[in-house]
N, C-alpha and C positions, 0 to 999 in steps of 0.2 A: 861577467862582461861589464858590470857597473852601469848598465843601461836597461832597466826593466821594460821600458816601452818598446825597445827594439827586440828584446828577447821574446816578449809575449805578444807581439803583433800578430794578428790573425787568429788568436786563440780565444777561448772563453774567459781568459784572465786579462785580456787587453785593457789597459788603463788602470790596472791594480799595481800595488807596490808591496814590499815586504817579502818574507820567505814564501817559496812555492808551497802549495798544499802537499801533504804527504802522498796522496794518491791523485793522479791526473787521468782524464780520459785519454785513450790511445791517440785520438786525433790531435790533442793538444801536445802530447809528447813528440809526435812526428813533426808538427809545425814548429815547435821550439827547436828541434834538431835541425830543421832546414834553416831556421833563423841563425843558428850558431854557425852552420856551414857557410852561410852567406857573409857572416861578419868576421869570422876568425879562420885562418888557414887550418884545415883539418889536422895537419901534422903537429900543430902547436898544442891542440887539445889532447891528442893522443900521446905526445911526449910527456905532458904533465901527468897523465894517467899512468903511463908505464913506470914513471919514477916515483909515484906516490905509494907509501906503505899502507894506505888505508883501503879497506874493501869499499868500493863505491856502490853500496846497496842499502836497502832499508834497515833502519835501526834494529827492529826486532830480529830480523834475519841475521844481521851482522853480529849481534850479541849472542845469538844462539849457536851459530855454526861451530865456533871453537870448542863448545862444550860437548860436542857429539862423541859417542863412544868410539866410532871409527870414521875414516874418511868416507866410506860408503854411505853411512848415515847422513853425513854432512852434505854429500853430493846429491843424494836422493831428495833431501829437503830443499836444497838450493834449486834443483831442476823443477821440482813441483811448484815452488813459489814463483820461479821465473816464468813458467809456462802460463801462469795466471796473470801475473802482474805486468809482464812484457810479452804479449802474445804474438808479436810479429816474428819471433823465433820459435821453432819447435825443437825442444831440447830432449835428449835421451842419452842413456848409457848404452854403449854397444861393445861387446867383446870381439876383438879382432886378433886372432892368434894369441900371442902372449901379452897383448896389450888391452887396456880398457880405454875406449874413446868417449870423451864427453862431447857429444855431437850437437852441432847447431845447423839447422836448415831453415831457410826463410819460409814463413807461412804463406807468402805471396810475393808478388813483384815488389822489390824495394828500390829499384833504380840506383841512383847515385848514393843512396844512404847505405847500401849493403856493405861496401868495403869499409866505411867508417864504423858502422855499427858492429860488423864482425870483429874488427880490431878492438873496439871498446869491450865487447863481450868476452873475447878470449883473454885479453889482458886481465879483465876483472876476474875471470875464472882462475887464471894463474895466481892472482893475488889471494883469492879465496883459499885455494889449496895450501899455499904457503902460510897463510894465517892460521888455518886449522891445524897444520902440522907444526907450526912454530919454528920453521926453519926453511932454508932454501931447498927447492926440489929440482935438482939438476937433471933428474931422470925424465923430466917432462919433455914433450915435444908439441909445439903448436903448428897446426897446418891450416892454411887459408885456401879455400877453393878458388878465390880470386886474388890477384896481387894486392897486398895491403897498401894503405896510404904511406906508412912508414917503410923505410928500407929494411928488408928482412934481416940483413946482417946487423944493422944498428939495433933493431928490436931484440934480436937474440942476445946481443951484448948487454942491453938494458935489463932483460929478464933473466939472463943466466941459464938459458935453455935453448935447444935447437928450434929453429923456425923454418918451415918448409911451405911450398906453394904447389897446389895442384889437386886433382881429384874432384869429387862432386859434393864435398861437405867441408864445412869449417869445423875443426875439432881440436881438443887438447888430448894428447895421448899420454898414458902413464903405464907402468908395468901393472899387469893384472893383479899382482899381489898387493899393490898399493891400496886397494879397496879395504883391506883389513888392517891397514896401518892405524894404530891407536892414536888418539889425540892426546897430547901432553896436558891439555887443559880439561880433560874429561871430568864432568860433574853430573852424575845421573839425575839428581834432584833438579838442578838448574836447567839441565837439558829438557826435562819433562815440562818445566815451567815455560821455557822458551818455545817448545813445540805448541803448547796451548796458545801462546800469544800469536804465533805464526798461523795457527789454525783460525784464530779470530780474524787476522788480517785477510786470509784467503776467503773467508765467508763474506767479509765486507767488500772485497774486490769483486766478487761475483754477484753481489746483490744489485737489484734495481734501486734507484734513489729512495723510493718510499720504503722498501724493505730495509735499507740501511738505516733510515731514520727510526723505524720501529725497533730494529736491533739495538741501536744506540740508546733509545729510551729504556728498553727492557733491561739492558746491561747496567745502566746507571741505577735503576731501581733495585736490582739484585745486589749490586755493590753496596747499597745502603741498607741491605737486609730487609727490604720491603717486598711484599707480594704484589705482583703487577697483573692487572686484569685487562681484558679486552676493552672494557668501557673506559678505563683510565687512559690507556694508550690512545684510543680514538679521541678523547677529549683533549689530550696534550697536542695531538696533531691537527686539531680543529676539523675533524671528520666525524661523520655519523658512523655508528658501529657497522651498519650495513655497507657503507661505502668502503670502509677499511677492510672488511671481510672480502668484499668483491675484488678490491685491488690486490690484496695478498693472494687470492685464488688465481688471478690472472698472472701473478708472478710465480705461481707454482708452489706456494707455501701457505701456512696458516699462522695465526698469532700464537697458538699453542705450540706449534713446532719451533718457532723462533725462541719462545721462552725456554723450551726444553734444550735447545742447542746452546743457549747462553748459560743455562744452569750446568749442563754437562761440561762445557769448557772450563767453567770456574771450579767445578768439583775436581776435575783432573788436576788443575793447577794447584788448588789448595791441598789436595792430598799429597801431591809431589813436593811442594816447596814451602809448606807452612807448618808451624808447630801447634796449630789449633787442634783441639780435641775433636773427635768425630761428632760429638754432640754440638759443639760450637759451629762446625762446618754445616751441619744439618740446619741449625737455626739461621745461619747467615744466608743459606740458599732457599729459605722459605719453607722448609719441611716442618710438618706438625711435630715430629719427633724423630729420634735417631733410627727407629725401626723403619719408618717410611723412607728415610734416606738410604738405608741398607737395601731395601727392596728395589729402589730406583737404581742404585749402583749395580746391582746384579743385572738389571735390564740394560744399562748403559755399557758396562764393562765386563759382564759375565762373572763377577766375583764380589765378595763382601768389601766394604770400604777399607777394613783393616788389611786385607790381603792385597787390594789394589795399591794401597799406600806402600806396603812392603815390596811389591813388584816394581813400583815406580822409583822408589828410593834405594832399593837394594839392601834395606835394613830390616 
């Protein structure tokens, strides 16, 4: 819009400038959406989206989806990510006859945002499928439970697929066999690396603010090959050890659990997408020796580091 003050009015970002943060509270996203609706005709935004070749989604997710083994893998990741990051829609895959439906239902009353949001969401889903497949998907059909802002015939022409209106859900339909379509960009090692990055995003999105700060500190220490202790984290956050333990307990976690989660995420990523030796990975993750790392891998993944790497990379 070229006017940050107008876009961010009424949000926690009011009075700020520069790029928007990567993750925003739901209330801020909704407020910004209303600000856009008040300032720009909805069909102008939607037309720009429909004609855009880019997936309008988070960078880690966007970079990971095309690497999926099959369309099913990409859709399942996209749905899981979306249900956490944009929770006003409930997303799921539903088999209906010889079709698979990527279904979107409002999590609550959305009012005038529903028609705009449904159109943005389904056009984004259509773009995602075409990006993963690397080609146009004429077999698709998009259905709106409510009439969309854009003219359905115009939208069908822009997207190159059928557009219908009616029923009790917004969805994109594909042939059931499409779930097993292979991605032309499949890369098993990079797919596993992307999955690990998306898992880290999902943990961050579900964390309370203090938990997110602890996780960020723990992760930065591990990335530098340092062992991180409870006392160290408490000192960095300017808290007493007792206060930190109590706050994390109220959030349903512990410092030890967060350290374990961060180490596990990095172990999976490093085994899948790096050329580091197992001994180097063990050292990077703060294990006393390779044997200790091996025991922890069996606990985390049910197998030895070497076999986990073979399973993740296919080599």
